[in-house]
C-alpha positions as CSV (number, residue, x, y, z in Angstrom):
1,M,3.3,-25.9,15.3
2,G,-0.1,-24.2,15.7
3,E,-1.1,-21.4,18.0
4,S,-2.2,-22.3,21.5
5,S,-5.6,-21.2,22.7
6,L,-4.0,-18.6,24.9
7,D,-2.1,-17.2,22.0
8,K,-5.3,-17.0,20.0
9,I,-7.1,-15.3,22.9
10,R,-4.3,-12.7,23.2
11,K,-4.4,-12.0,19.5
12,L,-8.2,-11.5,19.7
13,E,-7.9,-9.3,22.7
14,K,-5.3,-7.2,20.9
15,E,-7.7,-6.9,17.9
16,I,-10.4,-5.6,20.3
17,K,-8.0,-3.1,21.8
18,D,-6.9,-1.9,18.3
19,Q,-10.4,-1.6,17.1
20,N,-11.4,0.4,20.1
21,A,-8.5,2.8,19.5
22,I,-9.7,3.3,15.9
23,R,-13.2,3.9,17.1
24,A,-12.0,6.5,19.5
25,E,-10.4,8.4,16.6
26,Y,-13.7,8.4,14.7
27,N,-15.5,9.5,17.8
28,K,-13.0,12.4,18.2
29,E,-13.4,13.4,14.6
30,L,-17.2,13.4,15.0
31,L,-17.0,15.6,18.2
32,E,-14.7,18.0,16.4
33,A,-17.2,18.2,13.5
34,E,-20.1,18.9,16.0
35,K,-18.1,21.7,17.6
36,K,-17.3,23.2,14.1
37,L,-21.0,22.9,13.2
38,K,-22.1,24.8,16.3
39,S,-19.6,27.5,15.6
40,K,-20.6,27.6,12.0
41,E,-17.2,26.6,10.7
42,I,-18.7,23.8,8.6
43,T,-22.1,23.4,7.0
44,Q,-24.8,20.9,8.0
45,Q,-24.0,18.9,4.9
46,Q,-20.3,18.7,5.8
47,Y,-21.2,17.5,9.3
48,E,-23.6,14.9,7.8
49,R,-20.7,13.5,5.7
50,V,-18.5,13.2,8.8
51,K,-21.4,11.6,10.7
52,K,-22.1,9.1,7.9
53,K,-18.4,8.1,7.7
54,H,-18.3,7.7,11.5
55,D,-21.5,5.6,11.6
56,D,-20.3,3.4,8.7
57,H,-16.9,2.7,10.1
58,C,-18.0,2.3,13.7
59,G,-20.6,-0.2,12.6
60,K,-17.9,-2.3,10.9
61,I,-15.7,-1.9,14.0
62,N,-18.5,-3.1,16.3
63,E,-19.0,-6.2,14.1
64,K,-15.2,-7.0,14.3
65,I,-15.3,-6.5,18.1
66,Q,-18.3,-8.8,18.5
67,A,-16.7,-11.4,16.3
68,A,-13.5,-11.3,18.4
69,R,-15.4,-11.5,21.6
70,R,-17.3,-14.6,20.3
71,G,-14.0,-16.1,19.3
72,I,-12.6,-15.5,22.8
73,E,-15.7,-17.1,24.4
74,E,-15.4,-20.1,22.1
75,L,-11.7,-20.6,23.0
76,R,-12.3,-20.2,26.7
77,S,-15.1,-22.8,26.6
78,E,-12.9,-25.5,24.9
């Protein structure tokens, strides 16, 4: 027995929620790095590494969220 459209939508909504939580962690890490940079606890180079990691991961997260939203829209239009 296959999943119903409603089950698939719920699964995609959970994926969006999970990805947003992961993105929030990366945002928190970046904010902490910005504070440390301002107080000179880390170097500009260390900050840039954190920012690159943030940007790379958040870009992938955004793609996953967009794909999930498209999936939800497709299921709702069936």
